[in-house]
C-alpha positions in Angstrom: -79.0 123.5 171.5 -79.0 125.4 168.1 -76.5 124.8 165.5 -73.5 127.1 165.7 -73.3 129.4 162.7 -70.5 129.7 160.4 -70.3 133.4 159.8 -67.0 133.4 158.3 -67.8 131.3 155.4 -70.7 133.8 154.3 -69.9 135.0 150.6 -69.9 138.8 150.9 -69.0 141.0 148.0 -67.0 143.7 149.9 -66.2 144.8 153.4 -69.3 147.1 153.5 -71.5 144.3 152.9 -69.8 142.1 155.3 -69.9 144.9 158.0 -73.6 145.6 157.9 -74.5 141.9 158.0 -72.3 141.2 160.8 -73.9 144.1 162.8 -77.3 142.6 161.9 -76.2 139.2 163.0 -75.0 140.7 166.3 -78.4 142.6 166.8 -80.4 139.5 166.3 -78.0 137.2 168.5 -78.0 139.8 171.4 -81.6 140.2 171.1 -82.0 136.5 171.5 -79.7 136.4 174.2 -81.6 139.0 176.3 -84.6 136.7 175.9 -82.8 133.6 177.3 -83.3 132.1 180.8 -79.9 132.7 182.8 -77.4 129.9 182.6 -79.4 127.8 180.2 -77.4 125.9 177.5 -79.2 127.9 174.8 -77.7 131.1 176.5 -74.2 129.6 176.5 -74.5 128.7 173.0 -75.7 132.1 171.9 -73.0 133.8 174.0 -70.3 131.8 172.3 -71.8 133.2 168.8 -71.8 136.7 170.1 -68.1 136.6 171.4 -67.1 135.4 167.8 -69.1 138.2 166.3 -67.7 140.8 168.5 -64.2 139.6 167.9 -64.5 139.7 164.2 -66.4 143.1 164.2 -63.4 144.4 166.3 -61.2 143.5 163.5 -63.3 145.4 160.9 -64.3 148.3 163.2 -60.4 149.1 163.8 -60.7 151.0 160.4 -63.7 153.2 161.5 -64.6 155.7 164.1 -68.3 154.9 164.2 -69.3 152.5 165.6 -65.4 151.8 166.0 -63.3 149.5 167.8 -63.6 151.3 171.3 -67.5 150.7 171.1 -66.9 146.9 170.4 -64.7 146.7 173.4 -67.3 148.1 175.6 -69.8 145.7 174.2 -67.5 142.8 175.0 -67.3 144.2 178.6 -71.0 144.1 178.9 -71.3 140.5 177.5 -68.8 139.5 180.2 -70.9 141.3 183.0 -74.1 139.5 181.6 -75.7 142.9 180.9 -77.7 141.1 178.2 -80.7 143.6 178.0 -78.6 146.9 177.9 -76.3 145.1 175.5 -79.2 144.1 173.2 -80.6 147.7 173.2 -77.3 149.5 172.6 -76.6 147.1 169.8 -79.7 147.3 168.1 -79.6 151.2 168.3 -76.1 151.1 166.8 -77.0 149.1 164.0 -80.1 151.1 163.2 -77.8 154.2 163.0 -75.2 152.4 161.1 -77.7 150.9 158.4 -79.9 154.1 158.2 -76.8 156.5 158.3 -78.4 158.7 160.7 -75.3 158.9 162.8 -74.0 161.2 160.0 -76.3 163.7 160.8 -75.6 163.7 164.6 -72.7 161.7 165.2 -72.5 161.6 169.1 -71.6 158.3 170.2 -73.3 155.9 172.6 -71.1 155.0 175.4 -71.9 151.8 177.1 -72.0 152.7 180.7 -74.4 150.9 183.0 -76.8 153.5 184.1 -76.3 156.3 181.6 -76.9 154.1 178.6 -80.5 154.5 177.7 -80.4 158.2 178.8 -77.8 158.7 176.3 -80.1 157.2 173.6 -82.9 159.4 174.7 -80.5 162.5 174.5 -79.5 161.7 170.9 -83.1 161.1 169.8 -83.8 164.6 171.1 -80.9 166.2 169.2 -81.5 164.4 165.9 -82.8 167.4 164.4 -79.6 169.1 164.4 -78.1 168.8 161.2 -74.1 168.4 160.9 -72.2 166.8 158.0 -70.3 164.3 159.7 -67.0 163.0 158.3 -63.8 161.2 159.5 -60.0 162.1 159.4 -57.4 159.4 158.9 -54.6 160.3 161.4 -51.4 158.1 160.7 -48.9 158.1 163.4 -47.4 155.3 165.7 -48.6 156.8 168.9 -49.5 155.4 172.2 -53.0 154.7 173.6 -52.5 157.7 175.9 -51.4 160.1 173.1 -54.5 158.7 171.1 -57.0 159.6 173.8 -55.6 162.9 174.3 -55.8 163.5 170.4 -59.5 162.8 170.5 -60.0 164.8 173.6 -58.4 167.8 171.8 -60.1 167.5 168.6 -63.6 167.4 170.6 -62.6 170.7 172.5 -61.9 172.4 168.9 -65.0 171.3 167.7 -68.0 173.9 168.0 -71.7 172.9 168.1 -72.3 175.7 165.6 -70.0 174.1 163.0 -71.5 172.9 159.7 -69.2 170.0 159.7 -68.0 167.8 162.4 -65.4 164.8 162.6 -63.7 162.4 164.4 -60.2 160.9 164.0 -59.5 157.4 162.9 -56.0 156.8 164.3 -53.6 154.1 162.4 -50.3 153.3 163.4 -49.0 151.5 160.4 -48.8 152.2 156.6 -50.8 149.2 155.5 -53.4 150.0 158.1 -53.6 153.4 156.7 -54.1 152.1 153.2 -56.7 149.6 154.3 -58.6 152.5 155.9 -58.7 154.5 152.7 -60.2 151.6 150.8 -62.6 150.7 153.5 -63.9 153.8 155.0 -66.1 155.8 152.8 -66.4 158.6 155.7 -62.6 159.7 155.4 -62.4 163.2 153.9 -58.8 164.1 154.9 -55.6 162.5 155.7 -53.0 163.7 158.4 -49.5 161.8 158.0 -47.4 162.2 161.1 -43.8 161.2 160.3 -43.1 158.1 158.8 -45.1 155.2 160.3 -44.0 151.5 160.6 -44.8 149.6 157.2 -46.7 146.2 158.3 -50.1 146.0 159.9 -50.6 144.0 163.1 -54.4 143.7 162.1 -54.9 141.9 158.7 -57.3 139.0 160.2 -58.5 136.4 158.1 -61.9 138.1 157.9 -60.7 141.2 156.0 -57.6 139.5 154.2 -59.7 138.9 150.9 -60.5 142.7 150.7 -57.2 143.9 151.0 -55.1 142.0 148.3 -54.0 145.2 146.6 -52.4 146.4 149.9 -50.8 143.1 150.6 -49.2 142.8 147.2 -47.7 146.2 147.4 -44.6 145.9 149.6 -42.4 148.7 150.2 -41.1 147.4 153.5 -37.6 146.5 152.3 -36.8 149.6 150.3 -34.6 151.8 152.2 -34.7 154.7 149.6 -38.3 155.7 150.1 -40.0 157.9 152.5 -43.2 156.2 153.8 -44.9 159.4 154.7 -44.7 161.0 151.3 -45.4 157.5 149.4 -48.6 157.2 151.6 -49.7 160.7 150.7 -49.0 159.9 146.9 -51.1 156.7 147.2 -53.8 158.5 149.0 -54.1 160.8 146.1 -54.0 158.1 143.7 -56.8 155.9 145.5 -58.6 158.8 146.8 -57.8 162.0 145.0 -60.8 163.8 146.4 -59.4 163.8 149.8 -57.2 166.7 151.5 -53.7 165.3 152.5 -51.6 167.0 155.3 -48.1 166.0 156.4 -46.4 166.5 159.7 -42.7 166.4 159.8 -39.4 167.6 161.3 -37.4 167.5 157.9 -35.9 171.0 157.2 -37.5 173.0 154.6 -34.6 173.0 152.5 -34.4 169.0 152.6 -37.9 168.4 151.6 -38.3 167.2 148.0 -40.5 169.1 145.5 -42.5 166.0 145.0 -43.2 165.7 148.6 -44.3 169.5 148.7 -46.6 169.1 145.9 -48.1 165.9 147.3 -49.7 167.5 150.2 -52.1 170.3 150.6 -50.3 171.6 153.5 -47.1 170.6 155.5 -46.8 171.2 159.2 -44.0 171.0 161.7 -44.3 169.3 165.1 -44.1 172.7 166.9 -47.4 173.8 165.1 -50.5 173.4 167.3 -53.2 170.8 166.5 -55.4 173.9 166.1 -53.7 174.8 162.6 -54.4 171.2 161.4 -58.0 171.4 162.7 -58.4 175.0 160.8 -56.9 173.4 157.7 -59.2 170.5 157.6 -62.3 172.6 158.1 -61.4 175.1 155.4 -60.6 172.2 152.9 -64.0 170.8 153.6 -65.6 174.3 153.1 -63.5 174.7 149.9 -64.8 171.6 148.3 -68.5 172.2 149.7 -68.6 175.4 147.5 -71.0 175.4 144.7 -70.4 178.7 143.0 -73.0 178.8 140.4 -75.7 176.9 142.5 -75.3 179.5 145.3 -75.1 182.5 143.0 -78.4 181.1 141.5 -80.0 180.7 144.9 -78.9 184.2 146.0 -80.4 185.7 142.8 -83.6 183.9 143.2 -84.2 185.7 146.6 -83.6 189.2 145.3 -86.5 191.4 144.4 -86.3 191.9 140.7 -88.3 193.6 138.0 -88.5 191.5 134.9 -88.5 193.3 131.7 -86.9 190.8 129.5 -88.1 188.1 127.1 -89.2 185.6 129.9 -92.9 185.8 131.2 -92.3 182.8 133.3 -89.4 184.1 135.2 -90.5 184.9 138.9 -93.5 182.7 138.1 -95.4 185.9 137.2 -97.0 184.2 134.1 -97.9 181.0 136.1 -99.0 181.8 139.5 -101.3 184.6 138.3 -103.0 182.3 135.6 -106.4 180.9 136.4 -105.5 177.9 134.0 -102.1 176.7 134.5 -101.7 177.2 138.5 -101.3 173.4 138.9 -98.2 173.7 136.7 -96.8 176.0 139.3 -97.9 174.1 142.1 -96.2 170.9 140.8 -92.7 172.5 140.4 -92.9 174.9 143.2 -92.0 178.6 143.8 -88.1 178.2 143.6 -88.1 176.7 140.1 -89.5 180.0 138.8 -87.5 182.3 141.1 -84.6 180.9 139.6 -85.7 181.0 135.9 -83.9 183.9 134.3 -81.9 184.8 131.3 -79.8 187.3 133.1 -76.1 187.1 133.0 -75.3 189.8 135.6 -76.4 190.6 138.9 -74.3 187.8 140.4 -74.9 185.2 137.5 -72.7 184.4 134.6 -72.8 183.7 130.9 -72.2 180.0 129.8 -70.7 181.2 126.4 -68.1 183.5 128.0 -67.9 182.9 131.9 -66.0 185.0 134.1 -67.7 184.4 137.4 -69.5 181.8 139.3 -69.9 179.6 136.3 -66.2 179.9 135.3 -65.3 178.9 138.9 -67.9 176.0 138.8 -66.2 174.6 135.8 -62.8 174.9 137.3 -63.9 173.0 140.3 -65.4 170.4 138.1 -62.1 170.1 136.2 -60.3 169.3 139.5 -63.0 166.9 140.4 -62.9 164.9 137.3 -59.1 165.2 136.8 -59.0 167.3 133.6 -57.1 170.4 132.4 -60.4 172.0 131.3 -64.0 171.1 131.8 -66.9 172.6 129.8 -70.6 172.3 130.8 -73.0 171.1 128.3 -76.8 171.7 128.6 -78.2 169.8 125.6 -76.8 166.5 126.2 -73.6 164.4 125.3 -75.2 164.2 121.6 -74.3 167.8 121.3 -71.1 167.5 123.3 -69.9 165.1 120.7 -70.5 167.3 117.8 -68.8 170.2 119.7 -65.6 168.1 120.0 -65.7 166.8 116.4 -66.1 170.1 115.0 -63.6 171.7 116.9 -60.8 169.1 116.2 -61.2 167.7 112.6 -62.0 169.6 109.4 -63.1 168.3 106.0 -60.7 165.8 104.6 -59.4 164.6 107.9 -59.5 160.9 108.7 -61.3 159.6 111.8 -61.3 156.2 113.0 -64.4 155.5 114.8 -66.3 152.4 116.0 -69.3 151.6 113.7 -71.8 151.0 116.6 -71.2 154.2 118.5 -74.0 156.7 119.1 -75.5 158.3 116.1 -74.5 161.7 117.2 -70.9 160.8 116.2 -72.1 159.8 112.5 -73.9 163.2 112.2 -71.1 164.9 113.7 -68.9 163.4 110.9 -71.4 164.7 108.6 -71.3 168.1 109.9 -67.3 168.3 110.0 -66.8 166.9 106.6 -64.3 164.2 108.2 -63.8 161.0 106.4 -64.7 158.0 108.6 -62.9 154.8 108.8 -65.5 152.5 110.4 -64.0 150.0 112.9 -65.9 146.9 113.5 -66.7 145.5 117.2 -66.6 141.8 117.6 -70.0 140.4 117.4 -72.0 138.8 120.4 -74.5 137.1 117.9 -76.2 134.9 120.6 -77.6 138.0 122.3 -77.9 140.1 119.1 -75.4 142.7 120.2 -71.9 143.8 119.6 -68.8 144.0 121.8 -65.9 146.5 121.5 -63.3 147.1 118.8 -60.1 144.9 119.1 -56.9 147.0 119.4 -55.4 144.6 116.7 -58.0 146.0 114.4 -57.4 149.7 115.2 -53.6 149.2 114.6 -54.3 147.4 111.2 -56.2 150.4 109.8 -53.4 152.8 111.0 -50.9 150.6 109.3 -53.1 150.3 106.1 -53.2 154.1 106.1 -49.7 154.5 106.4 -48.8 152.3 103.5 -51.1 154.3 101.5 -49.5 157.5 102.7 -52.6 158.8 104.5 -51.3 158.3 108.0 -50.9 162.1 108.2 -54.6 162.8 107.5 -55.5 160.4 110.5 -56.6 163.0 113.1 -58.8 161.1 115.7 -59.8 157.7 117.1 -63.2 157.8 118.6 -64.2 154.9 120.9 -67.2 154.3 123.2 -65.9 153.5 126.8 -68.1 152.1 128.3 -70.6 150.8 125.9 -74.3 150.6 126.6 -73.8 147.0 127.5 -70.9 147.7 129.7 -67.9 146.9 127.7 -64.9 148.8 128.8 -61.4 149.4 126.9 -57.9 149.1 128.3 -57.8 152.8 127.8 -54.1 153.2 128.6 -52.9 150.3 126.4 -54.9 151.5 123.5 -53.5 155.1 123.7 -50.1 153.7 124.3 -50.1 151.4 121.1 -51.8 154.0 118.9 -49.6 156.8 119.8 -46.6 154.4 118.9 -47.7 154.6 115.4 -49.3 157.8 115.3 -47.7 160.1 118.1 -50.1 163.1 117.7 -53.4 161.2 117.5 -56.4 162.9 119.2 -58.6 160.5 121.4 -62.2 161.1 121.9 -63.7 158.8 124.5 -67.4 158.7 124.6 -67.9 158.2 128.5 -71.6 158.8 128.2 -72.5 155.9 130.5 -69.2 156.5 132.4 -69.2 159.7 134.3 -69.2 157.9 137.6 -66.2 156.0 136.8 -63.7 158.6 138.0 -64.6 158.2 141.6 -63.4 154.7 142.6 -59.8 153.5 141.7 -60.7 150.3 139.8 -62.9 152.1 137.5 -60.7 155.2 137.3 -57.7 153.7 135.7 -59.9 153.0 132.5 -60.9 156.6 132.1 -59.9 159.0 129.5 -58.7 161.6 132.0 -57.0 159.4 134.5 -55.1 157.6 131.5 -54.2 160.9 129.9 -52.5 162.3 133.2 -50.8 159.2 133.8 -49.3 158.8 130.3 -48.2 162.4 130.3 -46.3 162.2 133.3 -44.8 158.9 132.2 -43.7 160.1 128.8 -42.0 163.1 130.4 -39.8 161.0 132.8 -36.2 160.0 132.4 -36.9 156.5 133.2 -39.4 156.2 130.3 -36.7 157.5 127.9 -34.5 154.8 128.9 -37.5 152.3 128.6 -38.2 153.5 125.2 -34.6 153.3 124.0 -34.1 149.9 125.2 -37.4 148.8 123.5 -36.2 150.3 120.1 -32.8 148.8 120.4 -34.4 145.3 120.8 -37.0 145.5 117.9 -36.7 143.2 115.2 -36.3 144.3 111.4 -39.7 145.5 110.4 -41.3 145.1 113.8 -43.6 148.1 114.8 -42.6 150.0 118.1 -45.3 149.4 120.9 -44.0 152.4 122.8 -44.3 156.1 121.5 -41.3 158.2 120.8 -41.0 160.6 124.0 -39.7 163.4 121.5 -42.9 163.0 119.2 -45.7 162.1 121.4 -48.4 164.4 122.4 -51.1 163.6 124.7 -54.5 164.9 123.3 -57.5 163.3 125.1 -61.2 164.5 125.1 -63.9 162.9 127.1 -67.7 163.5 126.7 -69.8 162.6 129.7 -73.5 162.3 130.3 -73.4 163.4 133.7 -77.1 162.9 133.9 -77.2 159.4 132.9 -75.2 158.0 136.0 -74.5 161.0 138.5 -76.8 163.7 140.0 -77.8 166.1 137.3 -81.1 167.3 135.5 -81.7 165.7 132.2 -79.4 166.8 129.4 -76.7 167.7 131.7 -73.4 166.8 130.3 -69.6 167.8 130.4 -66.7 167.7 128.2 -63.5 167.1 129.8 -60.1 167.9 128.0 -56.5 166.7 128.7 -54.7 168.3 125.5 -51.2 169.4 125.6 -51.9 171.2 122.4 -55.1 172.8 123.5 -54.0 176.5 124.0 -51.7 176.3 121.0 -53.8 174.5 118.4 -57.3 173.9 119.6 -58.6 176.4 121.9 -60.0 179.0 119.4 -61.7 176.2 117.2 -63.0 174.7 120.3 -64.6 177.8 121.4 -66.2 178.5 118.2 -67.5 175.0 118.0 -68.9 175.4 121.5 -70.6 178.7 120.6 -72.1 177.2 117.5 -73.7 174.4 119.2 -74.6 175.9 122.6 -77.8 178.0 123.2 -77.5 181.5 124.2 -80.3 180.7 126.7 -79.0 177.8 128.7 -81.1 176.4 131.5 -79.6 177.7 134.6 -81.3 174.9 136.7 -79.3 172.4 134.8 -76.0 174.3 135.2 -76.8 174.3 139.0 -77.4 170.5 139.2 -74.0 170.0 137.4 -72.4 172.2 140.0 -74.2 170.5 143.0 -73.5 167.1 141.5 -69.8 167.9 141.3 -69.9 168.7 145.2 -71.8 165.4 145.8 -69.2 163.2 144.0 -66.2 164.9 145.7 -67.7 164.1 149.1 -69.6 160.7 148.6 -68.7 159.6 145.0 -66.2 156.9 146.3 -68.9 155.7 148.6 -71.9 155.8 146.1 -70.1 154.2 143.3 -68.8 151.3 145.5 -72.5 150.7 146.8 -73.9 150.7 143.3 -71.3 148.1 142.2 -72.2 146.1 145.6 -75.9 146.2 144.6 -75.3 145.0 141.1 -73.4 142.1 142.4 -76.2 141.3 144.9 -78.7 141.3 142.0 -76.4 138.8 140.3 -76.3 136.6 143.3 -80.1 136.9 143.8 -80.9 135.4 140.3 -78.1 133.0 140.3 -79.2 131.4 143.5 -82.9 131.2 143.2 -84.2 128.1 141.6 -87.4 129.9 140.7 -85.3 132.8 138.7 -82.6 130.8 137.0 -85.2 128.4 135.7 -86.2 131.3 133.4 -83.4 133.9 133.5 -79.5 134.1 133.1 -77.3 136.8 134.2 -74.8 137.0 131.4 -71.2 136.7 132.6 -68.0 138.2 131.5 -67.4 135.1 129.6 -70.7 135.6 127.6 -69.4 139.2 126.7 -65.8 138.9 126.1 -63.9 136.1 124.1 -61.1 134.4 126.0 -58.4 136.1 123.8 -59.3 139.5 125.4 -59.3 138.2 129.0 -55.7 137.6 129.7 -56.4 137.0 133.4 -58.8 134.3 132.6 -61.8 135.9 134.7 -65.0 134.4 133.4 -67.9 135.7 135.8 -67.9 137.7 138.9 -70.2 135.5 140.9 -71.3 131.8 140.9 -73.2 129.9 143.4 -70.5 127.5 144.1 -67.4 129.7 144.2 -68.8 132.7 145.4 -67.3 136.2 144.3 -64.3 136.5 142.1 -62.2 139.9 142.6 -62.5 142.4 139.7 -59.2 144.4 140.5 -56.6 142.2 138.5 -58.8 141.9 135.4 -59.6 145.7 135.3 -55.7 146.3 135.4 -54.7 143.9 132.6 -57.4 142.5 130.4 -58.0 144.1 127.0 -61.6 144.5 127.8 -63.8 144.1 131.0 -67.3 144.2 131.8 -68.7 147.0 134.0 -70.6 145.1 136.7 -73.2 147.8 137.2 -74.6 146.9 133.8 -76.6 143.7 134.5 -77.8 142.1 131.4 -80.5 139.3 131.8 -81.1 136.5 129.1 -84.8 135.9 128.7 -84.8 133.6 125.9 -86.3 130.7 127.9 -89.3 132.8 128.9 -90.5 132.7 125.2 -90.9 136.5 125.4 -88.8 138.8 123.2 -86.9 141.8 125.0 -89.5 144.6 123.9 -92.4 142.6 124.8 -90.7 141.7 128.2 -89.9 145.2 128.8 -93.2 146.8 128.1 -95.8 144.2 128.9 -94.1 142.9 132.1 -91.8 145.2 133.5 -93.5 148.5 132.8 -97.2 147.9 132.7 -97.4 145.5 135.6 -94.4 146.7 137.9 -93.6 150.4 136.5 -90.0 149.3 136.5 -88.0 151.3 133.8 -85.1 150.1 131.7 -83.3 151.8 128.7 -82.3 148.9 126.5 -83.3 145.5 125.3 -82.2 143.1 122.4 -84.2 140.1 120.9 -83.6 137.9 124.2 -82.0 140.2 126.7 -83.0 143.3 128.9 -80.5 145.4 130.7 -80.8 146.5 134.3 -78.2 149.1 135.5 -77.5 150.1 139.0 -76.4 153.7 139.7 -75.6 156.1 142.6 -79.3 156.3 143.2 -80.1 152.7 143.4 -81.3 151.4 146.7 -81.4 147.9 148.5 -85.5 148.4 148.3 -85.2 148.8 144.4 -83.2 145.6 144.0 -85.7 143.8 146.4 -88.6 145.3 144.3 -86.9 144.1 141.1 -86.2 140.4 142.6 -89.8 140.3 143.7 -91.1 141.4 140.2 -88.9 138.6 138.5 -90.3 136.0 140.8 -93.9 137.1 140.2 -93.2 136.8 136.5 -91.6 133.5 137.0 -94.5 132.2 138.9 -96.8 133.7 136.4 -95.0 131.8 133.4 -95.3 128.7 135.4 -99.1 128.9 135.6 -99.4 130.0 131.9 -97.2 126.8 130.9 -99.5 124.6 133.0 -102.6 125.9 131.2 -101.4 125.4 127.5 -102.7 122.7 125.3 -100.5 120.5 123.0 -100.4 123.1 120.1 -100.0 126.2 122.1 -97.0 124.3 123.9 -95.3 123.7 120.5 -95.9 127.3 119.6 -94.1 128.4 122.8 -91.2 125.9 122.2 -90.8 127.5 118.7 -90.6 130.9 120.1 -88.1 129.7 122.9 -86.1 128.2 120.0 -86.3 131.3 117.9 -84.9 133.4 120.8 -82.3 131.0 121.9 -81.1 129.1 118.8 -82.3 130.9 115.6 -80.3 134.2 116.1 -79.7 136.6 113.2 -76.2 136.9 112.1 -74.7 140.2 113.0 -73.2 142.0 109.8 -69.9 144.0 109.8 -69.6 147.2 108.0 -69.3 146.5 104.5 -67.4 149.2 102.6 -68.3 152.6 101.1 -69.1 152.5 97.3 -66.1 153.4 95.2 -67.8 156.6 94.3 -67.9 157.7 97.8 -64.4 156.5 99.0 -61.8 159.2 99.7 -59.3 157.3 97.9 -60.1 154.2 96.0 -58.9 151.0 98.0 -58.0 153.0 101.1 -59.9 153.1 104.2 -62.1 156.3 104.5 -65.4 157.3 103.2 -67.1 160.7 102.1 -70.1 160.4 104.4 -70.9 164.1 104.1 -71.0 164.0 100.2 -73.3 161.1 100.3 -75.6 162.5 103.1 -76.0 165.7 101.2 -76.8 164.0 97.8 -79.8 162.7 99.2 -81.4 166.1 99.8 -82.3 165.8 96.1 -85.1 163.4 95.9 -84.3 162.6 92.1 -80.9 161.1 93.4 -82.6 158.2 95.1 -85.2 155.4 94.8 -87.0 153.0 97.2 -86.7 149.2 96.8 -88.8 146.9 99.0 -86.8 145.0 101.5 -88.0 141.6 100.3 -86.8 142.6 96.7 -83.2 143.4 97.7 -81.6 140.1 97.7 -83.1 139.0 94.2 -81.8 142.3 92.7 -78.3 141.9 94.2 -78.4 138.4 92.6 -79.1 139.9 89.4 -76.2 142.4 89.5 -77.8 145.4 90.9 -75.5 147.5 93.3 -77.4 148.9 96.0 -76.0 152.0 98.0 -77.7 153.5 101.1 -78.5 157.0 100.9 -79.7 157.4 104.3 -78.8 156.1 108.0 -80.7 153.0 108.7 -80.8 152.4 112.6 -82.8 149.8 114.0 -83.6 149.9 117.7 -82.3 147.7 119.0 -79.4 147.6 118.6 -79.5 151.3 118.1 -76.7 152.3 116.0 -76.6 152.5 112.0 -76.5 149.3 110.1 -76.3 151.2 107.0 -74.8 154.8 106.5 -75.1 157.1 103.5 -72.6 155.9 100.8 -72.3 152.4 102.1 -72.7 149.4 99.9 -75.6 147.1 100.9 -74.3 143.6 101.5 -76.2 140.4 101.5 -75.5 140.0 105.5 -77.1 143.3 106.0 -80.2 142.5 104.2 -80.5 139.0 106.0 -80.2 140.9 109.2 -82.7 143.4 108.4 -85.1 140.6 107.3 -84.5 138.6 110.4 -85.2 141.5 112.8 -88.3 141.4 114.8 -88.2 145.0 116.1 -90.9 147.5 114.9 -88.4 150.5 115.2 -86.1 151.1 112.3 -85.1 154.9 111.8 -84.4 155.6 108.2 -86.3 152.8 106.7 -90.1 152.9 105.6 -91.7 149.7 105.7 -94.4 151.0 103.3 -91.9 152.0 100.6 -88.7 150.1 101.2 -84.9 150.6 101.6 -83.9 154.1 100.2 -80.7 153.7 98.0 -78.9 156.0 95.2 -80.2 155.5 91.9 -77.8 154.6 88.9 -77.7 158.1 87.7 -76.1 159.1 90.9 -73.6 156.3 91.1 -72.5 156.7 87.5 -72.1 160.3 87.9 -70.1 160.1 90.9 -67.7 157.6 89.5 -66.1 160.3 87.2 -66.0 162.9 89.9 -64.2 160.4 92.3 -61.9 159.0 89.5 -60.8 162.8 88.9 -60.6 163.4 92.8 -58.4 160.4 93.0 -56.0 161.6 90.1 -55.6 164.8 91.8 -54.8 163.3 95.0 -52.2 160.9 93.3 -50.6 164.0 91.6 -50.5 165.6 94.9 -48.8 162.7 96.4 -46.2 162.6 93.6 -45.4 166.3 94.1 -45.1 165.8 97.8 -42.8 162.9 97.3 -40.6 164.9 94.9 -40.3 167.7 97.3 
């Protein structure tokens, strides 16, 4: 008799992984059952297993329309009748359609009825070519079974075979079950709340309990002052804001609260027919399905057109008529060239001053991403960053910026003439990378500026969220505590690698747009004013407030996103999202000027169309795709950790490796370990100062004896054609995204296994001396790590005010345009020269790859730590440094001349401050 499987102890990251695995278990067991001899001991044992699986799948399928609880009940009936062959066939078919998602294209359900079962399957196979976009609607009402059957029948009658969209209802009878459905069911696209449902669920079984802790800890059952219907609507908008929500009530119109009216897309009364609800649901789906610019471009491409403008490639005329580049046209296809145009009329639009489909597309993107305004950018987030910088700061303004931000920000500072105050991220020296900037350091710099009378000059705080390595800020906490010191501070969150984060709640709460909306509402409320007054009243003498003054605070938040990096868009497709309460009054004109300065008058229309289509995708399936990308990243962690051959050479770096204890208030150390299984990430993402984005999987490879750059090129790319973006001396970074598949993870796992086996074989062939060399390489990569230098300081001749944070980067940058102002010094001669009293000041950006950000900027004093770091680097690519000439530094003539100018400037500032104080 086979050993009974303990399915409930299997370590699943989320309910989706559990669900697919259980259906596969059921398929295997029912198939085995169909092969058993009747009444054998083996049959009885397998039957017991199938009963357990059906019971637990029934508890999960209660939150889905397909396969759904009803089908599971039919399978239980078939099992009781010992219809093993039919059961196995139908379970296999159901599992196939569930795993492949094919049911979404043709969602007719398989009914398990004796003689019609296989005919139903055949009929569905014939109809598979009929494409319908399938979704599910959450219907919340404490109704009887008979009423539910009638609801499904009526909905089926209203559905037309010619409809582009088709749906099924998922009926839930309690508040908790409705919330669980929203968290579990990716297919939900609309919510209908009928009256106020009872609060408690009767179906939170042991199998789903680990995945619904957020629902369990939220307890409104004892509050008599809340209306559960509207509360459910608000929570639906919080967790799944892309969904359309509808409310059915008998409350008189005069008694409906404004907040309730604003919560729902539409409110119905009981006397209104289900037809109206159906039509509203379908219209809501059609509205979101629109892609104004993509559709306009498709229509334009099909018009007969005479081309007399400056684009020979338009309509493909110069390509398909050529005898020499026809292969170019064949590769891209006809539509690419039909849509290639510089026309802004004839149904199209101008990116610089949109009035038609582009304007509508940007408004729809704004709604999807939760901003007040959204602008499309066709030359990458590097340009988006420069647009925002130039639009909001002017020469002499102070910008607090993390030193290891993307180089586009440093060049933006040069262009704008702003004075940077560089902030240091905490170092992660063991892995040759930096973390993020602690809030304490940001506040300390602001206090220094305040003490020097320069706080009024502080215009912007610029932080990278999330970093290349996956470090994510507690955005709301940072903004709240900074606004308590500087209530009109502008925030620029560089979310180049975080465009996907707005489409699942755990991530969303750490984005700029969500946090801006939340804080704006909070500070305008009467409850916050009371909280603030109580906070101020209880402050000790000299203690700084941690809460902003509601009478002074302004929410001014900008986020730049590389849509193409993590969502569906052609390369360089990016967006700027804005939530700025002062935008119309203070920034709109300068923003539009900056936008025109940096935006091409001939933008790529295919790229704009991809941004429009990508927006449609995330509104319909962003929640599902992001959750699945997280799941696959977690699966990859587990595969490496659990495999002895892999963990012999590779380590997946954990939360603890990236974030010091003092920044992890909840104490989370890792997402997964073999002994304990999965740790939930929801609470740390609510509370901790920093968190680690699990879709960034960093593999420590020090024990291979191979450095990151070699591992990337020699092993991953050359042997397996596996592409990655980032390495350090001893790590490689793998990222999952909405395009990652289970097959991709399997392929990577197999590649790593092959590499590990090759390393084993290689080690066996080494002689004694070769083994010593290998051990030395391993020691270098695991122990002899170069110390990471902090930003030193600007030379006194380039400080905005001597002794006060802030440097004149622009002045130093343009001084280097004159070659008589600088000289070169070989790197190996730097330390001896510095010991002899020579002051070295960088005249250019010096950017090693990795880590990929400036270790020196123009005007910065070269420190001993920086030279030691550069000497210890074993990378071949260092921008701004010429190995044949050395480090480029300002000569003594420039520094001496600059001292006088800066001293005069300081005197002028001092006099100005005195006059201001006198006034």
